[in-house]
C-alpha positions as CSV (number, residue, x, y, z in Angstrom):
1,M,-39.0,-7.0,4.2
2,D,-35.4,-6.1,5.0
3,A,-34.1,-4.2,8.1
4,T,-33.9,-0.9,6.3
5,T,-37.5,-1.1,5.1
6,Q,-38.7,-2.1,8.5
7,A,-37.0,0.8,10.1
8,D,-38.4,3.2,7.5
9,T,-42.0,1.8,8.0
10,A,-41.7,2.4,11.8
11,K,-40.7,6.1,11.4
12,P,-43.3,8.8,11.9
13,K,-44.6,10.1,8.7
14,L,-42.9,13.5,9.0
15,T,-39.5,11.8,8.9
16,A,-40.2,9.0,6.5
17,R,-38.1,8.6,3.4
18,N,-39.5,10.2,0.2
19,F,-37.6,7.8,-2.0
20,P,-36.3,4.3,-1.7
21,S,-32.6,4.0,-0.8
22,A,-30.0,3.0,-3.4
23,E,-29.4,-0.2,-1.4
24,Q,-33.2,-1.0,-1.6
25,E,-33.3,-0.5,-5.3
26,A,-30.1,-2.5,-6.0
27,S,-31.6,-5.3,-3.9
28,Q,-34.8,-5.2,-5.9
29,E,-32.9,-5.2,-9.2
30,A,-31.0,-8.3,-8.1
31,T,-33.9,-10.3,-6.6
32,Q,-36.8,-9.2,-8.7
33,L,-36.3,-7.2,-11.9
34,L,-33.4,-8.9,-13.6
35,P,-34.5,-12.5,-12.9
36,A,-37.9,-11.6,-14.3
37,A,-36.3,-10.3,-17.5
38,P,-33.2,-12.5,-18.2
39,R,-32.9,-11.1,-21.7
40,Y,-31.7,-7.8,-20.2
41,D,-29.2,-9.4,-17.7
42,G,-26.4,-10.1,-20.2
43,P,-23.2,-8.1,-20.7
44,E,-24.5,-6.4,-23.8
45,S,-27.5,-5.0,-21.9
46,S,-27.5,-1.4,-20.6
47,Y,-30.4,-2.1,-18.2
48,R,-28.5,-2.3,-14.9
49,L,-28.5,0.5,-12.4
50,A,-25.3,2.6,-13.1
51,F,-24.0,2.0,-9.6
52,T,-24.4,-1.8,-9.8
53,D,-22.9,-2.1,-13.3
54,T,-19.3,-3.0,-12.8
55,D,-18.5,-2.9,-16.5
56,F,-19.7,0.7,-16.6
57,L,-17.8,1.7,-13.5
58,L,-14.6,0.3,-14.9
59,R,-14.7,2.3,-18.2
60,P,-11.7,4.7,-18.7
61,E,-14.1,7.7,-18.7
62,L,-15.1,6.8,-15.1
63,R,-11.6,7.1,-13.7
64,P,-12.4,10.4,-11.9
65,V,-15.3,8.6,-10.1
66,R,-13.2,5.7,-9.2
67,M,-10.5,8.0,-7.8
68,Q,-13.2,9.8,-5.7
69,L,-14.5,6.4,-4.4
70,E,-11.0,5.3,-3.5
71,L,-10.4,8.5,-1.5
72,L,-13.8,8.3,0.2
73,K,-14.0,4.7,1.3
74,P,-11.0,4.7,3.6
75,E,-11.8,8.2,4.8
76,L,-15.4,7.3,5.8
77,V,-14.4,4.0,7.4
78,Q,-11.6,5.6,9.5
79,Q,-14.0,8.4,10.6
80,E,-16.5,5.7,11.7
81,Q,-13.8,3.8,13.5
82,G,-12.6,6.9,15.4
83,I,-9.2,7.0,13.7
84,E,-7.8,10.6,14.1
85,S,-4.0,10.3,14.6
86,T,-1.6,7.8,13.1
87,I,2.1,7.1,12.9
88,V,3.2,5.8,9.5
89,I,5.8,3.0,9.4
90,F,7.5,2.7,6.0
91,G,10.1,0.1,5.1
92,S,11.1,-2.8,2.9
93,A,8.8,-5.8,2.2
94,R,11.9,-7.9,1.9
95,I,13.2,-7.7,5.5
96,P,12.1,-10.9,7.3
97,A,11.7,-11.6,11.0
98,E,14.9,-12.8,12.7
99,A,13.7,-16.4,13.0
100,L,12.9,-16.6,9.3
101,A,16.2,-15.0,8.4
102,S,18.1,-17.5,10.5
103,E,16.2,-20.4,8.8
104,H,17.2,-18.9,5.4
105,L,20.8,-18.8,6.5
106,S,20.8,-22.4,7.7
107,N,19.4,-23.5,4.3
108,A,21.9,-21.4,2.4
109,Q,24.8,-22.9,4.4
110,A,23.5,-26.4,3.7
111,S,23.5,-25.6,0.0
112,G,27.2,-24.5,0.1
113,D,26.4,-21.7,-2.4
114,A,28.7,-18.8,-1.4
115,A,26.5,-16.1,-3.1
116,Q,23.4,-17.5,-1.4
117,I,25.1,-17.6,1.9
118,A,26.3,-14.0,1.6
119,R,22.7,-12.9,0.8
120,A,21.3,-14.8,3.7
121,E,23.9,-13.4,6.1
122,M,23.0,-9.8,5.0
123,Q,19.3,-10.7,5.3
124,L,19.9,-11.8,8.9
125,R,21.8,-8.6,9.7
126,M,18.9,-6.5,8.3
127,S,16.3,-8.5,10.2
128,R,17.1,-6.4,13.3
129,F,15.0,-3.7,11.7
130,Y,12.0,-6.0,11.6
131,E,12.3,-6.5,15.3
132,E,12.8,-2.8,16.0
133,A,9.7,-2.0,13.9
134,R,7.7,-4.6,15.8
135,R,8.8,-3.2,19.1
136,F,8.3,0.4,18.1
137,A,4.7,-0.4,16.9
138,H,4.1,-2.1,20.3
139,L,5.4,1.0,22.2
140,V,3.3,3.4,20.2
141,T,0.1,1.4,20.5
142,S,0.4,0.5,24.2
143,R,1.6,3.9,25.4
144,S,-0.9,5.9,23.4
145,Q,-3.9,3.9,24.6
146,T,-4.0,6.1,27.7
147,L,-4.5,9.2,25.5
148,A,-8.0,10.5,24.8
149,T,-7.0,10.3,21.2
150,P,-5.0,7.1,20.7
151,I,-2.3,6.9,18.0
152,Y,-2.7,4.1,15.5
153,V,0.1,2.5,13.5
154,V,-0.5,2.5,9.7
155,T,1.6,0.5,7.2
156,G,1.5,-0.4,3.6
157,G,-0.2,-3.7,4.7
158,G,2.3,-6.1,3.2
159,P,5.2,-8.3,4.4
160,G,8.5,-7.4,5.9
161,I,8.7,-4.1,7.8
162,M,5.0,-3.5,7.1
163,E,4.1,-6.8,8.8
164,A,6.3,-6.0,11.7
165,G,4.5,-2.7,12.3
166,N,1.0,-4.3,12.3
167,R,2.3,-7.3,14.3
168,G,3.7,-5.1,17.1
169,A,0.3,-3.4,17.5
170,F,-1.6,-6.7,17.3
171,E,0.6,-8.3,20.0
172,C,-0.3,-5.7,22.6
173,G,-4.0,-6.0,21.8
174,G,-4.2,-2.8,19.7
175,R,-5.6,-2.0,16.3
176,S,-3.6,-1.0,13.3
177,I,-4.2,0.0,9.7
178,G,-3.0,-1.5,6.4
179,L,-3.1,0.4,3.1
180,N,-2.5,-2.4,0.6
181,I,-2.2,-1.8,-3.1
182,V,-2.7,-4.1,-6.1
183,L,0.7,-5.2,-7.3
184,P,2.0,-8.2,-9.3
185,H,4.0,-9.4,-6.3
186,E,4.9,-8.7,-2.7
187,Q,1.5,-7.3,-1.8
188,A,-1.2,-9.2,0.1
189,P,-2.5,-8.3,3.5
190,N,-0.4,-9.5,6.3
191,P,-2.3,-11.4,9.1
192,Y,-1.9,-8.7,11.8
193,I,-3.9,-5.9,10.3
194,T,-7.2,-5.1,12.0
195,P,-9.8,-6.5,9.5
196,E,-12.1,-3.4,9.5
197,L,-9.0,-1.2,8.9
198,C,-7.5,-3.3,6.0
199,F,-7.9,-1.4,2.7
200,Q,-6.9,-2.0,-0.9
201,F,-5.9,0.7,-3.4
202,H,-5.5,0.8,-7.1
203,Y,-4.1,4.4,-7.3
204,F,-0.7,5.0,-5.6
205,A,-1.4,8.7,-5.3
206,L,-4.6,8.2,-3.2
207,R,-2.8,5.6,-1.0
208,K,-0.1,8.2,-0.3
209,M,-2.7,10.8,0.6
210,H,-4.1,8.4,3.2
211,F,-0.6,7.7,4.6
212,L,-0.2,11.5,5.3
213,M,-3.7,12.7,6.1
214,R,-3.8,11.6,9.7
215,S,-0.1,11.2,10.4
216,V,1.6,12.8,13.4
217,A,5.0,11.3,12.5
218,L,6.6,9.2,9.8
219,V,9.1,6.4,10.7
220,C,11.1,5.1,7.9
221,F,13.1,1.8,8.0
222,P,15.5,0.7,5.3
223,G,13.9,-0.1,2.0
224,G,14.1,0.1,-1.7
225,F,12.4,2.2,-4.4
226,G,8.9,2.2,-2.8
227,T,10.3,3.3,0.6
228,L,12.4,6.0,-1.0
229,D,9.5,7.2,-3.1
230,E,7.2,7.6,0.0
231,L,10.0,9.2,2.1
232,F,11.1,11.8,-0.4
233,E,7.5,12.7,-1.4
234,A,6.7,13.4,2.3
235,M,9.9,15.4,2.7
236,T,9.2,17.4,-0.4
237,L,5.7,18.3,0.8
238,M,7.1,19.5,4.1
239,Q,10.1,21.3,2.5
240,T,7.8,23.2,0.1
241,G,5.2,24.0,2.8
242,K,2.5,22.0,1.1
243,C,1.9,20.1,4.4
244,R,2.8,20.8,8.0
245,R,6.1,19.6,9.3
246,R,6.0,16.6,11.6
247,P,8.8,14.2,12.9
248,I,10.5,12.0,10.3
249,L,12.6,9.4,11.9
250,L,15.1,7.3,9.9
251,F,16.0,4.0,11.5
252,G,19.7,3.0,10.9
253,R,22.1,5.9,10.3
254,E,24.6,3.7,8.6
255,F,22.1,2.5,6.0
256,W,20.8,5.9,5.2
257,T,24.1,7.8,5.1
258,R,25.6,5.1,2.8
259,L,22.6,5.2,0.6
260,I,22.2,9.0,0.3
261,N,24.9,11.6,0.6
262,F,22.9,14.3,2.3
263,D,26.1,16.5,2.8
264,W,26.7,16.4,-0.9
265,L,23.2,17.6,-1.6
266,V,23.8,20.6,0.7
267,E,27.3,21.2,-0.7
268,T,26.1,21.3,-4.3
269,G,23.2,23.6,-3.4
270,M,20.6,21.0,-4.3
271,I,19.0,21.4,-0.9
272,S,19.4,24.1,1.9
273,A,21.4,23.3,4.9
274,G,18.3,23.5,7.0
275,D,16.6,20.8,4.9
276,V,18.5,18.1,6.7
277,D,16.6,19.1,9.9
278,L,13.5,17.6,8.3
279,F,14.6,14.2,9.6
280,R,16.5,12.6,12.5
281,F,18.3,9.3,12.7
282,V,17.4,6.7,15.4
283,E,18.6,3.2,16.2
284,T,16.1,1.7,18.6
285,A,12.4,1.7,19.2
286,E,12.8,3.3,22.6
287,E,14.9,6.2,21.1
288,A,12.2,6.8,18.5
289,W,9.4,6.8,21.1
290,Q,11.4,9.2,23.3
291,I,11.8,11.7,20.5
292,L,8.1,11.6,19.7
293,A,7.1,11.9,23.3
294,Q,9.4,14.9,23.8
295,D,8.3,16.6,20.6
296,Y,4.6,16.2,21.4
297,G,4.8,16.6,25.2
298,L,3.6,13.1,26.0
299,H,5.6,13.2,29.2
300,A,3.8,16.3,30.3
301,G,0.9,16.5,32.8
302,D,-2.6,15.5,32.0
303,A,-3.7,19.0,31.0
304,Q,-0.8,19.4,28.6
305,A,-1.4,15.9,27.2
306,R,-5.0,16.8,26.5
307,E,-3.8,20.0,24.8
308,F,-1.4,17.9,22.6
309,E,-4.3,15.6,21.7
310,E,-6.4,18.5,20.6
311,D,-3.5,19.9,18.5
312,I,-3.0,16.7,16.5
């Protein structure tokens, strides 16, 4: 008799279950029914319970059900873990830690390949953003632990800037979230994510929803197509009023202004002049934290801080 059955047996009759749980019946199917009837345990059989039949759940017609499950699982787990407020850290999977970038440069210099050396030198310059992401996540996690509602770092769960975010939280003894996605490359959970808060997605759209659902700010480091996709989707939702405005901080003014000519977008009328107020440039972890602390009143007295926590 399993623990669930024992608990049900011990309940008073007025509150006893009227039907077996799905877990009980799935267990019975696995341990009793199918072994007793091996003829019906093959891939051609339709005998399995629908919710234990992987082949059935993976049918194209079941996509709406799979999407619902992918929305529900991280939602329910985060509710159970008490996750209410997050700060999202976006950025490239290809920006390494400074020590690793230095090693790559040494190897490139030993090879004598000029192109390889140039790439490694650029990688070393960009590695400063890994260290800033790491320090920023440390600041957010350590300083928000005194709040009644702590703020948790959430990343895409992979290497590079994502690893730096989870690492910073881990190094100060905090928890952080990783929203991984199945990709052919560059995507496996980094070792710093809190295990019970490490998720895997199939659908990009549902992963993006979970980035934004609990976020009180978005912090974007240099990155490629994926980073730009996440950044501009969030800004579009705020620009159009589909979600509330919240701080968007772009690390590295030089990178972002060389990459995107925001003034030209305004000049050509593609965006309004006020749309550039959706984001602010920052250079250091401390500067980013100060902006968030000021915007949300985190330097205020205890009563005001509690009011802030209720608002978010």
